[in-house]
C-alpha positions in Angstrom: -13.8 -5.1 16.2 -14.5 -6.8 19.5 -17.4 -9.2 20.0 -19.4 -6.8 22.2 -19.3 -4.0 19.6 -20.1 -6.5 16.8 -23.2 -7.6 18.7 -24.3 -3.9 19.0 -23.9 -3.4 15.3 -25.8 -6.5 14.3 -28.6 -5.7 16.7 -28.9 -2.0 15.7 -28.4 -2.5 12.0 -26.0 -0.7 9.8 -26.5 2.4 7.6 -25.3 1.7 4.1 -24.8 4.3 1.3 -24.7 2.8 -2.2 -23.1 5.1 -4.8 -24.3 3.6 -8.1 -22.7 4.6 -11.4 -24.2 2.9 -14.5 -26.4 4.6 -17.1 -28.5 1.4 -17.9 -31.1 0.4 -15.3 -31.2 -3.2 -16.8 -27.4 -3.6 -16.6 -25.7 -6.3 -14.4 -24.4 -3.5 -12.2 -28.0 -2.5 -11.6 -28.8 -6.2 -10.7 -25.9 -6.1 -8.2 -27.2 -2.9 -6.7 -30.7 -4.3 -6.4 -29.4 -7.4 -4.8 -27.4 -5.3 -2.3 -30.5 -3.2 -1.4 -32.9 -6.1 -1.0 -30.4 -8.2 1.0 -29.3 -5.4 3.3 -32.8 -4.3 4.0 -33.8 -7.9 4.6 -31.1 -8.1 7.3 -32.5 -5.0 9.0 -30.0 -2.5 7.7 -30.9 1.0 6.4 -29.9 1.8 2.9 -29.7 5.0 0.8 -28.8 5.0 -2.9 -27.1 7.8 -4.8 -27.9 6.9 -8.5 -25.6 9.3 -10.2 -27.0 9.0 -13.7 -30.6 9.4 -12.5 -29.6 12.4 -10.4 -28.0 14.1 -13.5 -25.9 16.3 -11.2 -22.4 15.0 -11.0 -20.6 17.0 -13.6 -16.9 17.8 -13.0 -16.0 19.9 -10.0 -16.4 23.6 -10.8 -17.6 26.9 -9.4 -21.2 25.8 -9.3 -20.4 23.5 -6.3 -20.4 26.6 -4.1 -23.0 29.1 -3.1 -20.3 31.8 -2.8 -16.6 32.0 -3.6 -13.9 33.1 -1.3 -12.0 34.4 -4.3 -14.2 35.1 -7.4 -11.2 36.2 -9.4 -9.3 32.8 -9.3 -10.9 29.4 -8.8 -8.9 27.2 -6.5 -11.0 24.1 -5.7 -9.4 22.9 -2.5 -9.4 26.4 -1.0 -13.1 26.9 -1.8 -13.9 23.4 -0.4 -12.2 24.3 2.9 -14.5 27.4 3.1 -17.4 25.0 3.0 -19.9 27.2 1.1 -21.3 24.1 -0.7 -24.2 23.9 -3.0 -27.3 22.1 -1.7 -26.6 19.1 -4.0 -23.1 18.6 -2.6 -24.2 19.2 1.0 -26.9 16.5 0.5 -24.2 14.0 -0.4 -22.1 15.1 2.5 -25.0 14.3 4.8 -25.4 10.8 3.3 -21.7 10.1 3.8 -21.8 11.3 7.5 -25.0 9.2 8.0 -23.6 5.9 6.8 -21.4 3.3 8.3 -20.5 1.6 5.0 -20.1 3.1 1.5 -20.5 0.8 -1.5 -19.3 1.9 -4.9 -21.1 -0.1 -7.7 -19.9 0.5 -11.2 -18.4 -0.8 -14.5 -14.6 -0.7 -14.7 -13.5 2.0 -17.2 -9.8 2.0 -18.2 -9.0 0.2 -14.9 -10.6 2.9 -12.9 -13.9 4.5 -11.8 -16.3 5.8 -14.5 -16.0 9.6 -14.9 -19.3 10.3 -13.2 -18.2 8.4 -10.1 -14.8 10.1 -10.1 -16.6 13.4 -10.3 -18.6 12.4 -7.2 -15.4 11.6 -5.4 -13.8 14.9 -6.4 -16.8 16.9 -5.2 -18.0 14.9 -2.2 -14.8 13.7 -0.6 -13.8 17.4 -0.4 -11.0 19.1 1.4 -11.9 20.0 4.9 -14.6 17.3 4.9 -12.9 14.0 4.0 -9.2 15.1 4.3 -7.0 18.1 5.0 -8.0 18.6 8.6 -10.9 16.2 8.5 -11.4 12.4 8.3 -14.1 9.8 7.6 -12.4 7.5 10.1 -14.6 4.7 11.4 -16.4 4.1 8.1 -15.9 1.3 5.7 -15.8 1.3 1.9 -16.2 -1.5 -0.6 -15.9 -1.8 -4.4 -18.3 -3.9 -6.4 -17.7 -3.7 -10.2 -18.0 -5.4 -13.5 -15.5 -5.9 -16.3 -15.8 -6.3 -20.0 -13.2 -9.0 -20.3 -12.6 -12.3 -18.5 -10.6 -12.7 -15.4 -7.5 -14.0 -17.2 -7.3 -10.7 -19.1 -6.9 -8.8 -15.8 -4.3 -11.1 -14.2 -1.7 -9.0 -12.5 -3.7 -5.8 -12.8 -6.2 -6.2 -10.0 -3.9 -5.1 -7.2 -3.0 -1.9 -9.1 -6.7 -1.1 -9.6 -7.7 -1.9 -6.0 -4.7 0.0 -4.5 -5.4 3.1 -6.5 -9.0 3.4 -5.1 -8.7 1.6 -1.7 -5.4 3.2 -0.7 -5.5 6.6 -2.3 -9.2 7.4 -2.0 -10.7 5.3 0.9 -7.7 5.1 3.2 -6.5 8.6 2.4 -9.9 9.8 3.8 -9.8 7.5 6.8 -12.2 4.9 5.4 -11.3 1.2 6.0 -11.5 -0.5 2.6 -13.0 -4.0 2.4 -12.0 -6.7 0.0 -13.6 -5.9 -3.4 -16.0 -8.0 -5.4 -15.5 -8.3 -9.2 -18.0 -9.8 -11.7 -15.5 -10.5 -14.5 -16.9 -10.5 -18.1 -20.5 -10.0 -16.8 -21.9 -9.3 -20.2 -20.2 -12.3 -21.8 -20.7 -15.1 -19.3 -23.6 -17.5 -19.2 -26.9 -16.7 -17.4 -26.0 -19.4 -14.9 -22.7 -17.7 -14.2 -24.4 -14.3 -13.7 -26.8 -15.9 -11.2 -23.8 -17.3 -9.4 -22.3 -13.8 -9.2 -25.5 -12.5 -7.7 -25.5 -15.2 -5.1 -22.0 -14.2 -4.2 -23.1 -10.6 -3.8 -26.0 -11.7 -1.6 -23.7 -13.8 0.6 -21.4 -10.9 1.1 -24.2 -8.5 2.0 -25.7 -11.0 4.4 -22.5 -10.9 6.5 -21.2 -7.4 5.6 -20.3 -6.8 9.2 -17.6 -9.5 9.1 -16.3 -8.8 5.6 -12.5 -8.7 5.9 -10.5 -5.5 5.3 -8.5 -5.1 2.2 -4.9 -6.2 2.9 -2.8 -3.3 1.6 0.9 -3.8 0.9 1.3 0.0 1.2 2.3 1.0 4.7 0.1 3.7 6.3 3.0 6.2 6.7 3.1 6.5 2.9 -0.4 7.9 3.0 0.7 10.9 5.1 3.1 13.7 4.2 6.4 12.8 6.0 9.0 13.7 3.3 10.4 17.0 2.4 11.8 17.8 -1.1 15.4 18.9 -1.1 16.7 20.9 -4.1 20.2 19.6 -5.2 21.0 21.4 -8.4 19.8 24.0 -10.8 18.2 23.0 -14.2 20.8 22.3 -16.9 20.7 24.5 -20.0 23.1 22.9 -22.5 20.7 20.7 -24.3 17.1 20.7 -25.6 16.0 18.7 -22.6 17.0 20.2 -19.3 16.7 18.8 -15.8 17.2 19.6 -12.1 18.1 17.2 -9.3 16.0 16.7 -6.2 16.0 14.2 -3.4 13.5 13.3 -0.6 14.4 13.6 3.1 12.5 12.2 6.1 11.0 15.0 8.2 
């Protein structure tokens, strides 16, 4: 981002969408969300929050996402999403995504991934024809802020896998530039002073969110686009209980 464009952003203020996924309003995740909201607004930015548990609407992707079905006899989610007959609830989230410059996901880490309710939001809102497959959310930024149950030492060597899974294969796949994540390790088990330190870090990040560095991916961009074709080499074997066929990948 050049200096002139950065000056325009800082003067005009950013539009930030927070997608919050924690069932407890007194949780540390909620404290991080509140710190983000107050700091961003204090810096002159606009903020909207999608509080998924309070909204009680983000069940798994199904037929109720659509006001009408292109094929009522066989439900094919991507095909229906591309027809764009979305329910008012999904359309409202689409509007928030289009409105914002930055998307923040705030959540507790479940099994090294997003909680189910947030994954449902991604499935339903980052839909085919809106966020990918002929569409893109290019120009927007995304950031993960999450808590863990265990200490940092427990997660040594796993962070990159967790970050890549979401930053590369959700954000980047949809054209969103991922920012470096923030992790509050063992938030429920550390001291009160350490939790306050975490919140000060969150505040500092939000105060300069415009200059937050992008996530440095080791996965090259071409691997996020279909550029390989599958070549069938041999038929499945039939001699044994376990059969197999041979395929290889060829550059298009």
